FILUMRO-959922 format. One record per residue (C-alpha): z, x, y; residue in three letters. Coordinates in steps of 0.02 Angstrom, whole numbers, plus 50000, padded with zeros to 5 digits. Each point is the difference from the previous one (the first is absolute). Last residue first. Example, Ala and Ser with C-alpha at 12.3 -4.5 7.8 and 13.67 -1.06 7.14 Angstrom:
FILUMRO-959922
503575068449947SER/500334993149828ALA/
END
This chain:
FILUMRO-959922
490745032052844ARG/498854986449935VAL/498365006949935SER/498874985350046ILE/500644999050178TYR/499805018550038CYS/498274999749919ALA/499464985450110LEU/500545008350161HIS/499365017149947SER/498274993149964ARG/499704996350183PRO/499464981850020LEU/498434989249984GLU/498275006649957ARG/500405016949925LEU/501694994249937CYS/499324986249888VAL/498665011349925ARG/501265013949967TYR/501304988249925ILE/498834994349862ASP/499334982349988GLU/500134988549849PRO/501054987350097CYS/501875002650019THR/499605013850126LEU/499064987550106ASN/501594989550012ARG/500915015050070LEU/498705001450138CYS/500104981250034VAL/501895001450016GLY/499825014150128PHE/498924988550104THR/501244985649982PRO/501435011150061ARG/499195005150163LYS/500624985450104ARG/499094996150161VAL/499985006550179ALA/498514994750105GLN/498635012750039GLY/498444989149989SER/499635006649825ALA/501754994749949LYS/499674982550063LYS/498364999449906GLY/500905005049841ILE/501164985050017PHE/498544988850044GLY/499205005049835GLU/501584994149918SER/501735006249953VAL/501464987950021GLY/500815004049835LEU/499434983749921LEU/498265003350068ALA/499985016949914ALA/500574992049837VAL/498614987250014ASN/498795014550030GLN/500625007149835GLU/499594983949909ALA/498284999350082PRO/499645018049943SER/500165014050125LEU/498415009150054GLN/500094994050181SER/501745007550016PHE/499395017049941GLN/498654999850134ARG/501294995350132PHE/501175013949941TYR/498615012750016VAL/499704993850177MET/501875000850032TRP/500165018349950ASP/501805000649945PRO/501445009250085GLU/501415000349872SER/501765005650043GLN/500684982450026ALA/499364995049828ALA/500985014449926LEU/501614993350079ASP/499704981949950TYR/499745003549816PRO/498694989049913THR/500914990449862ILE/499584982750069LEU/498205005050037TYR/499745005649821VAL/500604983149936LEU/498824990750118HIS/498515011049957LEU/500204999649812LEU/498804985749973SER/500074981649949GLU/501895001350015LEU/500244992550173VAL/501854997750039LEU/500274984550106GLY/501824996550042GLU/500605015449907LEU/498965010950116GLY/500914992950151LYS/501655005249925LYS/499325017249960LEU/499355002150178ASP/501654993950075ARG/501025011749890TYR/498885014750044LEU/500234996550186THR/501894998949978ASP/500045016449903CYS/498825009450116TYR/501155009750117ALA/501315000149863LEU/498945012549903ASP/500134994449819ILE/501025010349876ALA/499854985649874GLY/501874999649975LYS/500305000950188TYR/498804985850042SER/500364988649852ALA/501865000550040GLN/499674996250183GLY/498894985249956LEU/501344993549882LYS/501305001750138THR/501165015050014VAL/501864998450035ARG/501035004950152PHE/501845001950039HIS/500855000850170CYS/501605010049972GLN/499675012250143LEU/499874985950127GLY/498814985450031GLU/500064987249860SER/501795003249945ASP/500374991849835GLY/498934988349895HIS/498284993950054SER/499155015849938ASP/498625005050118LYS/498264998649928GLN/498715013749980LEU/498105000649977LEU/499644984750107GLY/499145009650141LYS/501434995750118GLU/501285007149879THR/499035016349984LEU/499935001550190HIS/501874996750015GLU/500375013749873LEU/498925012550095ALA/500814995750167ASP/501775002049929VAL/499635017249928THR/499155006350159VAL/501464993750103GLU/501265009149889TRP/498975016150005LEU/500084999750190SER/498534995450110LYS/499085008850141GLU/499865018249948LYS/500165000049811LEU/499085014349914LEU/501075015050048ILE/501714991949990LYS/499464990449845GLN/499545015949904GLN/501344998849864VAL/499824981149993GLY/498115002149982PHE/500285011349850PHE/501074986149928THR/501904999449985GLY/500284990450162ASN/498784986949939MET/501094996449848PHE/501504996650112GLN/498964987950104TYR/499464991149841ILE/501804998849941ASP/500574992750166GLY/498604987350008LEU/500404993949825SER/498885000749845THR/500005018549954ALA/499405006349831ILE/499724982249944LYS/498235004149937LEU/499274986450112GLY/501135004850146ILE/499555018449995LEU/498174995749960SER/499804989350156LEU/500935012750108PHE/498855014249945LEU/498404989850027SER/500584996250177GLN/500495018250033ILE/498395007949939GLY/498384992149941LYS/500124985850127THR/500795010450138LEU/499195017049977GLU/500775007750156GLU/501714994949937VAL/499975009749836LEU/498845013550066HIS/501315013849991SER/499595016550081TYR/499275016049931CYS/500035015850107SER/498375009450026GLU/499935018049941LEU/500225013450131PRO/498565007650102GLY/498935015149960ASN/498574991449908ILE/499954984650111LEU/500275008750167GLU/498535011449957LEU/498974984749954VAL/500344991850168GLN/499445015750090GLN/498385001449900LYS/499464981850007ASP/498715002250140LYS/499275015549915GLU/499594990049846GLN/500935001849837LEU/499775004349817LEU/501625003749907LEU/499835012949861ILE/501275001649859SER/500245014349879GLU/500755002549828GLY/500355014949890ALA/500335004049817THR/499364983049944ASP/500424989049851ILE/501785003949945GLY/500704995450170ALA/498864990150116ARG/498985009250131GLY/499454986950124ALA/500644982049983ARG/501395004250124GLY/498685000250138ILE/499944981249991MET/501874996649994GLN/500355012150142LYS/498704991750110TYR/500684982749962GLN/501765005150050ASN/499325008750155ARG/499144984250058LYS/498114998950020LEU/499304990550147PHE/499664981849968SER/498264992349989ASN/499825001149809ALA/501105015049959VAL/499515013350128TYR/500065018950015PRO/498215001049931ALA/499145004949837ARG/501585007749930LEU/499455012849870ILE/501095004749851VAL/499545015649900ARG/500565005649826ARG/500324982049952ALA/501364989049926PRO/499804982649927LEU/501754995049944ASN/500134983350091VAL/501465002150120GLY/499664991950168ALA/498545011050050ALA/498734988549916LEU/500484986550125THR/499325010850144SER/498204995649960THR/498835009449884CYS/498425010349980THR/500265007949829PHE/499185016149941LEU/499915009349834CYS/499604986249876LEU/499895005749819VAL/501525011150033GLY/501194991649876THR/501104992750138ALA/498484993950095TYR/499284990849849ALA/501704992349963GLU/500164994350181GLU/498264992449996LEU/500344990249841LEU/501684993650062LYS/499294994750168ARG/498584990549919GLU/501184990749883ASP/501194995350141CYS/498594993850112THR/499485011150143LEU/500154993550178GLY/501715008350016SER/499205016950027HIS/499185014449905HIS/498215005850031TYR/499015010349876ALA/499165017049987VAL/499505010149845GLY/498165000550052PHE/499524987349864PRO/501484989550064ILE/499244997350173THR/498524988349972ARG/500794988249873LYS/501615000550098LEU/499124993250153VAL/499074986649901PRO/501644993549925CYS/499644997849815VAL/499574983749912LYS/499914995849814GLY/501664990949989HIS/500845012050123GLY/501125007749866VAL/498485004449896ASN/498975006250147ARG/501445011350054LEU/500055006949822ASN/498155004050005LYS/500185008350170ILE/501415010949933VAL/498985004349845GLU/498555005750108CYS/501215011250093LYS/500635007449836GLU/498215004049948LYS/499605008750164GLU/501475011949998ARG/499235009850148HIS/498134997149992ASN/499934988050148LEU/500895012850110TYR/498455011049988ASP/499064987050102LYS/500845007450155SER/501084988650105LEU/499214992350156PHE/499794981849949LYS/501585000749894CYS/501065004050152LEU/499334985050098MET/500334988149856GLU/501825005349985ALA/500224999550189VAL/499344982150010ASN/501114994049859GLU/501585007450075CYS/499504993850174ASN/499974982349934LYS/501775001849936LYS/500665006650166SER/500675015850084PRO/499375012449869CYS/500955012549892PHE/498865012549911VAL/500755006649838LEU/499335015449910CYS/500025006849823SER/499525017349940TYR/498495006849907ASN/498844986650070PRO/500485001150142ILE/500975011650116VAL/498915008350131GLU/498794985449979THR/501324988550075VAL/500145008950168LEU/498145002650028ALA/499584982049959VAL/501384993850115LEU/499265009050150HIS/500714987250125ASP/498274996150073PRO/499354994549829ASP/498504988350021MET/499325008050159LYS/500405017749948LYS/499224996649830LEU/498384993950077ALA/499905015350112ASP/500305011549853SER/501705008349978TYR/500245017549933LYS/501835002749956TYR/501195013350063ASN/501484990850073LEU/500985011250117LEU/501675007549955ARG/501914999850023SER/500484998950184PHE/501844996450029THR/500974983850025MET/501554993050085GLY/499385005150172GLY/501235014350021ALA/500095004649817ALA/501614998149899GLN/499544982749933GLY/498395006749927ASP/498664988149941VAL/498455010149956ALA/498444996750104TYR/498234996249939ILE/498535000650119THR/498394989949979ASP/500514985750118ASN/501905000049992VAL/500725001949825LYS/501875001049970LEU/500805009149853PHE/501584998549896GLU/500405011649855LYS/501074993349858LEU/500865012049881GLU/500324993149827VAL/501774997849932PRO/500674991550158ARG/501835001650044PHE/500584993550169GLN/501624992849931SER/501044984450029THR/501534991249929TYR/500904984850072TYR/501484989849938GLU/499904981050005ALA/500884984950072LYS/498294991449991LEU/500004993950180PHE/501015014450072ALA/498925012649909GLN/498424991450062LEU/500635001050179ASP/500445018449980GLU/498295003949926VAL/499134997350166ASN/498545011549955ASN/499294997349827LEU/498285005149938THR/499935006449821ALA/500994985749927SER/501334996049872MET/501314986349978GLY/501264998549859ILE/501114984549989ILE/501434998249875GLN/500524982849936THR/501874998049968THR/500454990550160LYS/498754986249964SER/499714985050112THR/500015007450177TYR/499165016849966LEU/498684992049888VAL/499664986650131LYS/499835012950139ALA/498795010449893LEU/498844985349971THR/500084993750179MET/499555017450066GLU/498515001149883LEU/499394982950059ILE/500175005450183ALA/499035016049964GLY/498614989649922ARG/499974989150157SER/499715014650117GLY/500285018349957GLU/501785006350029GLY/500604998449820ILE/498435009849957MET/501025015850031HIS/500744997849827LEU/498385006249921GLU/500714998149824ASP/501494988649974VAL/501085001949844VAL/501234986249953VAL/501315004049868LEU/501214990949886GLY/499244982749997LEU/501044990349874THR/501144994950146SER/498584989550072ILE/500084988749848ARG/500684983750074GLY/498374990549968SER/499714997450187GLU/500425018050041ILE/498815006649866LEU/498614988550061ALA/500235005450181ASN/499975018349949VAL/498364997049907LEU/499224990950149SER/500445014750113HIS/499285012549875GLY/498414989549990LYS/499755001450188GLU/500365018650011ILE/498955004349846THR/500875001449834ALA/500465011549856ILE/501394991949896TYR/500805012049876LEU/500804989749863SER/501475002549883LYS/500044999149811LYS/501454991149918GLU/500284981950047ARG/498484996350106ARG/499884986550132LYS/498174997050039ILE/499655001150185PRO/500354985350115PRO/498624998550050PHE/498655008649896ARG/498805012950070GLY/498145002350019LYS/498884990850124SER/499915014650122GLY/501415011949959ALA/501584999249895TYR/499665011349851GLU/501305002449863GLU/500495016249913VAL/501164996549853PHE/501255012449930PHE/500115009949837GLY/499825018450040LEU/498295003449923GLU/499184983650046ILE/500764999350173GLY/499515018050036PHE/498204995749950SER/500034985450122SER/500535011350143LEU/498325007550056SER/498964984149979SER/501274988950087ILE/500085012650143LYS/498124999250026GLU/500024981049993GLN/501384999250130VAL/499075012450112ILE/498434989249994ALA/501004984250038VAL/500685007350161TYR/501675004450084PRO/501115004849852LEU/501694992549952ILE/500865006549842MET/501274988249922LEU/501165006249861VAL/500944990949862ASP/501685006849940LYS/500515009049840GLN/501055013350088ARG/499305014449897CYS/498234994749957LEU/499414988950141LEU/501075007050142GLU/499725018249952GLN/498144996449980LEU/499944993150177MET/500875015550071LEU/498745011149909ILE/498554989750068GLU/500665000950179ALA/500125018949991VAL/498225000949933LEU/499344989050140THR/500545011950139LYS/498975014749936GLY/499515008650163GLY/498234993150002SER/500284991450168THR/501355008350103PRO/501824996249956LEU/501264986250037SER/501524993849905TYR/501014984250021ILE/501454996949880LEU/501194986049954ASN/501565006249911LYS/499995001449812ARG/501445012649990GLU/498845012649919GLN/498754997350141VAL/501335002350136SER/500605016149918ARG/498255007150010LEU/499365006749834THR/498364990550002LEU/499625005850178CYS/500355018249963THR/498934999949843HIS/498574991850095GLN/500195012550143TRP/499855014549878ASP/498404993249924TYR/500124993149824LEU/499365009249847LYS/498804996349859LYS/498984986050077ILE/498374998349902GLY/499954981350027LYS/499944992649825LEU/500635014149888GLN/501145009350120VAL/500694983950073TYR/500214993149824LEU/500965015449944ASP/501234998250145ARG/500284981849955VAL/500245004949817LYS/501445011350054SER/501024984450029PRO/500514996050180LEU/501545005350098SER/498945011450110TYR/499035007049852PHE/501085006649856PRO/501684994750071GLY/500514998950182LEU/501575010849989ASP/500864997350169ASP/501404990349916SER/500624983550072PRO/499434990749843SER/498884984750009GLU/498395010149995ILE/500625010049852ALA/500504984649900LYS/498294992350026LYS/499165016549957ALA/500935000549833VAL/499454982349959SER/498235003950056ILE/500015015349886GLU/500564989449852GLU/498634987350032SER/498725013950013LEU/500575007149833LEU/499804982949920THR/498294998550082GLU/499475016749927ARG/500634994949828LEU/499054983650008GLN/498425009550050LYS/500205011849852SER/500204985549880ARG/498334992850048PRO/499904983950098PHE/499444983049937VAL/499464988050136PRO/500384981549975THR/501754997250069GLN/500564982049996ALA/499794987750142ARG/498614989749924ALA/500815002149829ASN/501604992250066GLY/499034984850059ALA/499195000149828MET/501674999449911ALA/500704986550114SER/498464989349979LYS/500065003349813LEU/501784993849984HIS/499714985350114ASP/498514994549896ARG/500915003249836ILE/501494989450051SER/498954986150077LYS/498924998749845ARG/501525000549885ARG/500914986750098SER/498494988649988MET/499845003549813GLU/501844997049968SER/499894983350087SER/498534994949893VAL/500555008649838GLY/501154986849927VAL/498744986150014ASN/498555010049928SER/500985008249857PHE/499334989749856HIS/498294999150085ASN/499725018649964ASN/499115008650145GLN/498285007049960GLN/499645018749998PRO/498435004150101GLN/498285002249924GLU/498605001850127ILE/500915010350134HIS/500685012449875SER/498315002249918TYR/499165005250162THR/501375012650042LEU/499965006949822ASN/498145003050015ASP/500235008850166ASN/501305011349923SER/498865003649850SER/498675006850119LYS/501175010950103HIS/500925007349849SER/499005016149984ASN/500155004950183GLY/501864996450010ASP/500775016949963ARG/498665010550084GLU/499954988650153LYS/501895000450016THR/500065018949988SER/498755001850143GLN/500854986950107ASP/501685008649985GLY/499325017150046LEU/499074993450153ALA/501464989450059LYS/501085015150043SER/498685008250112SER/499564983450080ASN/501814996450045GLN/500235015850107MET/498364997050091ASN/500484982050032GLU/501705005350067PHE/499225011650130TYR/498744986950051LEU/501364987050031ILE/500965011150123GLN/499374993550169SER/499914982449929SER/501904999649986PRO/500694998449821VAL/500904983549974ASP/500575004049823PHE/498935012349904SER/501155015150007LEU/501574992149927ASP/500575016449923ARG/501795001050063GLY/500734993849838PRO/498754997849857GLU/499574981849979PRO/500934990749864GLU/499544981650000GLY/498155002350023PRO/499775008849832ASP/498295008250014ASP/500545018249980LEU/501234996449860VAL/498724989349911SER/498715014050015GLN/501175011949912ARG/500354987349864LYS/498154996249980ILE/499625018649978ARG/501435002149877GLU/499424985049900ASN/498235006949992THR/500585017449947GLU/501194992749870SER/498644989449927ASP/498715014049995THR/501235012149920PHE/500534987549868ASP/498204999149945SER/498514988449999VAL/500834983350027THR/498654986950021ASN/499944992450175ILE/499624981450028GLY/500965000350162LEU/500874983649965ASN/500395004849822THR/500655017050052LYS/501104992250132ILE/500694987349878GLY/500355013349869GLU/500895011150125SER/501054985550059CYS/500454995649821LEU/500375018049957ASP/501095002250156ARG/500954984349959THR/500295005849824GLY/500535017150059SER/501214992750124ASP/500864990649861THR/500074981249988GLU/501754993050025HIS/499584993050171GLU/498754987849930PRO/498285001650082LEU/499794989950160GLN/499435014650110MET/498605004649881TYR/499224982749997LYS/500374998150187GLN/498855014550043GLU/498584993549892LEU/500164982550070ASP/500065006950178ASP/498415009649970VAL/499264984049929GLN/500394991050162ALA/499155014550091LEU/498424997349895PHE/499774983050076SER/499794983649904ASP/501704992650036GLU/499995004650183THR/500695015650084PHE/498665000850136SER/501114992950135ASN/499555001650183TYR/501334991850106ASP/500075014550125GLY/499505016649919PHE/500725012650124MET/501594990150023ASP/500775009150148GLU/501315013550028GLU/500015004849817SER/501604998449901ASP/499424986149885ASN/501544994049910GLU/499875001049814GLN/499884983749905ALA/501144998649850PRO/499065001549836GLU/499814983149919PRO/501054997149844SER/499285003949831GLY/500194989349844THR/498584987750000LYS/498845007550130ARG/500175017149919ARG/499694993349827ARG/498464990850059SER/499295015450087GLY/500295010949848ALA/499164987349889ALA/498514998750114THR/499835019050010GLU/500115001749813ASP/498594987349984GLU/498965008850133THR/500015016449903ASP/498165005050019GLU/499575007650169ALA/501745001550070PRO/500064999150191GLN/501055013350092LEU/499025015749963GLU/498344991350019ALA/500524993150167LEU/500495017450058THR/498355007449944ARG/498984986850088SER/501025002050158VAL/499825018950006GLY/498154999749960LEU/499554989050147SER/499204983149975GLU/501614990850040PRO/500055007450176SER/501444991850097GLY/501145001149846ARG/500325018650025ASN/501744998850074ARG/500494986149882LYS/499435009749848CYS/500915015750053VAL/501614990450028SER/499864990849833VAL/499555016449917ARG/501585008150064ARG/501074985649939ARG/499235001249827ILE/500255018749991ARG/501804998250055PRO/500234987249860CYS/499295010449859GLY/500955016450007ASP/501754993350028GLU/499614985749881MET/
END
């Protein structure tokens, strides 16, 4: 019985899992094993005896979170699963005085009969039984190996790693299964056919007695199998070699030792800064880092770091700031067993970090989860053993913190790491970052905050806000040389010189008259000194200028550049065509053969990833890009050229300048780096002040960005019940970055007046309501959010548009037109992107005339008509949102983004909307 019954249970689970494809070999074989081909009389007798004397098996409680099978019941009288139950009950109902050997013989005989296998030798039987016994242990859902639940709720960022591990273990099992079952495939199908034609008949003598027993039996078996298969769905499937298990046991022991070391007051930091030695080996193996810089060692051994105080540290770009943050994150995940949140400024940087840390998660046993764009779960999955590293953009990080506070799990967050901390002073995104950090500080006293940046000035204000220690160094592993170019002369930046610069050299490049006219800044001469053997970045003021410069350079580059890694370039274009559904951007199609491409936010995510990979591997040697590339994407270059001292129409800031030139000469890739800023004679004095002046201070934008700042903050504070009274909200505001800088930023009003005004505005808009109980004016005045307010802060909707959006949605419900997608697309068209668009109204008129009658009805419902367009043509102000909606509608038709953008809007607007930040 000990040998037979586990095998039966295992086959039931395997059969249920594979039942979706009855034609497959596995199902046919399993059915043949379970259904006797000849002994139907014995089966009938066994079933009758069981129904006469046996009591129904008590139903097992289904421990799954939901009923995966609903009311589906395949355990009917004529099903093979009912016969499985008969066979199982026949052995379970044997008299207790029978010996184990007799039971084992009977089970063995039944299995052999069902399988139709003739005994060849004792060796073959014992080998088969041993194999089944081993497989039964692996497949038993009730006894999963502790700490090995690798297949439960795995984040998408790590799925590929697990699939590769599973495939290697499945290959051996599948091969042996095919060899064992190849000869019995035909007979198994015959047995299946026979079993469905001749089923054992129920004896009329027991019909009355067996009705209730039969119903109970069906329910019992159904619940039992549901529970078993729910366990199978969560059970471990990969099979790991013994050596891997030993390595993981050793790792677990080292983590335990490291945990004790990090909690002890001793200065001994263990094998690798309180981490297992495997972490050090992984950095050598995966990143080639064998030794830390001196400043990194000093920073990690600071007393404030060991005491888990908040920390801000600042170093030049390429100094190795990220490595320190990674080690601190691993300490939190492995030794202190807490979750970690890492906040990065852009989606591209999040994806890069996900890629670099996923392998660490696989090897060290923690999850790496992406919160960017449309990815991320709110609230995150609550895990019992393994911890999670959340890598998020600024907006997604704020939503994640809100979800953890709302679910009462903010204390599970042990560490928050913020890269590019200086962005706290940049517009609405800075206000969101400030709100996130202020909420963490207010709601969790055990969560540590680490901030890092290359460009910080007023660090004292940030220290006061975060209650943090500060560490700085001027270390840079690769020397960076700065140059300025005026006309055809290049000057070296020298802070010790009288004019701030010294003469370096003259450009020696023969220019034709046509080239001088097309390239007055001598870009061709500057880039050909570097490419194709080394890489080069050319920063341009605008997206359109990036594309124009890339095309201009390719017109004057030598044809020899076409031969450099020609096959790889053709492969890049082919891959771009695949991700673009057969279309490639015409500009990229012309520039990539020369090793040149543009890089800005107008690229789709797939295009950007392909181009960045090609640049990193040297297939592409030159990028013309905007300032966003300087924010941390690891795309270094031997030479960085700044096309002009402007970003769009604004003069360059020192912070932006430092970020851009920091891309030159990255450690481990180049031995030297140089930057060249092109300028006109009229900008010379302003540029000298730029390169020799101090870094700009960062100031809070919490009040300046009203709807995305202070109003949004107050709405979420009350909705999440962090602070619901006027006094508590005012106290919270004093602890923000704005509260620290209130004396500088507030000239006319006090912080109290600003707080009261914001709450009154939210109440007037119908987002808040004053509580009728208690004081309605003083410190104890309480507020609560309305349904509209709750929808606004949970949906992260800009409060400037929430009431307008609500009215549009309400109007849409009154007469939603579903004959086409135009009405639905209009309702989801973002207000802020529509405000940025400047459509060609003649093009819009032609598009309007091509709408179907149903779509023209939608336009009329929205108040758009030919008269509407005529008003715009005459110079009257009208709404832009319908035009943007028509563009998005065209993308739902079989039209590519390039065709839509050429005749309607800049591609960057549509691409930014499609790939949500």
